[in-house]
C-alpha positions as CSV (number, residue, x, y, z in Angstrom):
1,X,64.5,115.1,77.1
2,X,66.0,116.7,74.0
3,X,65.0,116.0,70.4
4,X,67.4,116.7,67.6
5,X,66.0,116.6,64.0
6,X,67.4,117.2,60.6
7,X,65.1,117.6,57.6
8,X,66.1,116.6,54.1
9,X,64.4,117.3,50.8
10,X,65.1,114.4,48.5
11,X,64.2,114.3,44.8
12,X,62.0,111.3,44.2
13,X,64.6,109.9,41.8
14,X,67.1,109.7,44.7
15,X,64.7,108.3,47.3
16,X,65.8,104.7,47.0
17,X,69.5,105.6,47.2
18,X,68.9,108.0,50.1
19,X,67.0,105.3,52.1
20,X,69.7,102.6,51.3
21,X,72.4,105.0,52.5
22,X,70.7,105.6,55.9
23,X,69.5,102.1,56.4
24,X,73.0,100.6,55.6
25,X,75.2,103.0,57.6
26,X,76.5,102.6,61.2
27,X,75.1,105.5,63.1
28,X,77.5,105.0,66.1
29,X,74.7,106.1,68.4
30,X,74.4,103.0,70.5
31,X,76.5,103.2,73.6
32,X,76.6,107.0,73.5
33,X,75.9,108.5,77.0
34,X,72.4,110.0,77.1
35,X,71.2,108.4,73.8
36,X,67.6,107.2,74.0
37,X,66.4,106.4,70.5
38,X,66.6,107.2,66.7
39,X,64.0,107.3,63.9
40,X,64.4,108.1,60.3
41,X,61.1,109.4,59.1
42,X,59.7,109.6,55.6
43,X,57.1,112.3,55.0
44,X,55.0,113.6,52.1
45,X,56.1,114.2,48.5
46,X,55.6,117.7,47.2
47,X,56.7,119.0,43.8
48,X,59.0,116.0,43.2
49,X,60.7,116.2,46.6
50,X,60.2,113.8,49.5
51,X,60.6,115.2,53.0
52,X,62.7,113.0,55.3
53,X,63.6,113.7,58.9
54,X,66.2,112.1,61.2
55,X,64.8,112.2,64.7
56,X,67.1,111.5,67.7
57,X,66.0,111.5,71.3
58,X,68.6,112.3,74.0
59,X,68.4,112.4,77.8
60,X,69.1,116.2,77.6
61,X,70.7,118.8,75.4
62,X,74.2,118.3,77.0
63,X,74.1,114.7,76.0
64,X,73.3,115.7,72.4
65,X,76.1,118.3,72.4
66,X,78.5,115.7,73.7
67,X,77.6,113.4,70.8
68,X,78.3,116.3,68.3
69,X,81.8,116.6,69.8
70,X,82.6,112.9,69.8
71,X,84.7,110.6,67.6
72,X,81.6,108.5,67.1
73,X,79.8,111.6,65.6
74,X,82.8,112.2,63.2
75,X,82.7,108.5,62.1
76,X,79.0,108.5,61.5
77,X,79.1,111.6,59.4
78,X,82.4,110.8,57.6
79,X,80.8,110.7,54.1
80,X,78.0,113.3,54.7
81,X,79.8,116.1,52.8
82,X,80.7,113.9,49.8
83,X,79.4,115.9,46.7
84,X,79.5,112.7,44.6
85,X,76.9,111.2,47.0
86,X,74.7,114.2,47.5
87,X,71.2,112.8,47.4
88,X,69.2,115.7,48.8
89,X,68.7,119.3,47.9
90,X,70.3,122.1,49.8
91,X,71.6,121.5,53.3
92,X,69.8,119.6,56.0
93,X,67.7,121.8,58.2
94,X,68.5,121.2,61.9
95,X,65.9,121.7,64.6
96,X,66.5,121.1,68.3
97,X,63.7,120.9,70.9
98,X,63.7,120.6,74.7
99,X,60.6,118.8,76.0
100,X,58.3,120.8,78.3
101,X,55.8,117.9,78.6
102,X,56.0,114.2,78.2
103,X,53.1,111.8,78.4
104,X,53.7,108.1,78.0
């Protein structure tokens, strides 16, 4: 199992628009080989910024890497670099994890 996460620091004034953008977009994840599940997580607010994390679970790292090279990935991220729609501070912080234990 491989978990891919991106952390976003969103000013509180942009939180509603940030959530609407994520909740209204087509992720293009369903049907991707090795895709297991996706979560958009909302964390704590600190100093006027809310922490959000996109959390995607994949069968393995190779399945995730395949997604990042796919047409579906490009379609899902088509407007991600739009400076007119930049709702978070800085760049998303990517973190990738390979599972060493899983208890269900």
